[in-house]
C-alpha positions, 0 to 999 in steps of 0.5 A: 061656707067659711065667713069672716067679719071685721071692721075695715082697717087701713093696711092692717098687719099680716094676721088680718090677711090670714083671716081674709085668705082662709074664708070664702066670704069676707064681710067689711063691717062698715055700718058700725061706729067709727072708733077714734084712735084705732086702726081704721085710718092708720097703721104702723110702718118704718120711717128712718128705721123707727116705728111710726104711724102712717095716717089716712087724712079724714074729714068729719071723722066722729065716733057719732058717725058710722064708718061708711059716713066718714070721708077720706080727704080728696086734697091732692097735696095731702095725698101726694105728701103721704106718698112722699112719706112712703117713698122716703121710708121704703125707696131702698126696700127690695120690692119698692118698685113693685109695691109703690105703684100699688100704694099710689093706686090706693092713695090716689084712687079718688074714693072719698068714702072711708069704707070704700077706700079701705075696700079698694085697698083690700082688693088691690093687695088681694089681687097682688097676693092672689087672695080670691076671697069675695068681699061684702059690705055689711051695709049692703045686707038686708038685716035688722040693724037694731041688733047689736054685738053677737046677735048681729053677727049671727044674723049676718052668718045666717043671711050669708048661709055660713056654717063656719065663722072665723075671727081674729084671736082677740075675739075670744074676749067677745065670743064663746063657742057654745053661743055659736054652736046653738046657732048651728055655726062653728066658731074658730079663731086664728092665732098668728104665729110669730113671723120674722123677715129681714128689714133695713136693720138687725132689729126686727119690728113685728106686726107692722102694716102689710105695707112693710111686709109687702116692701120686704118680701116676695109674693111667694114669701108672703103667700107662705106667711099667710099659712103661718097660724094656728086655728083655735076651736071648741 
């Protein structure tokens, strides 16, 4: 069984979805500490042809809290403002009419738990792209939470009976093949190829949020992008 485990990021870049697409089960690592200034509650989009951050407004966010203890605002005015930002940014994009309702269903979902809010966003986008991977919250697993780092990953793999563990290419700094091999698990890394598509202007801005990819590409085109990667294994 192929397994991926990653912290929940808000509408991440295409490489994150490639990882989701290749595995059988995907663990949303929601019972680790929230990282301030990271990608958990924000990502990059095009606003007036410039790369800007698009943020999910939170309440009580702190690195002393677990991700699933952080709240997303339920302030309707703030949420409506976020939607207006997206509308102004992408109203002239070729797939705006298809994607804006999806984003509206996410932003106005009413879910205030940050981890569940992001899980909802994954489910909405995956349904649109026909990604059928099963999502699991790490907080729902009966595991030893005293364990840290790779030992915790090993335990999750064993609980879910995974024999292959896929990670983003950045994980090479954290994990090595031999450690996983001793656990009877095949470690593999996904390295996203360079993906380019037409945006508003001539200068292409890469690795933006999946929001940008969705706004400018058909489902068929995005499905092809999901396979543009290399697998690095020991």
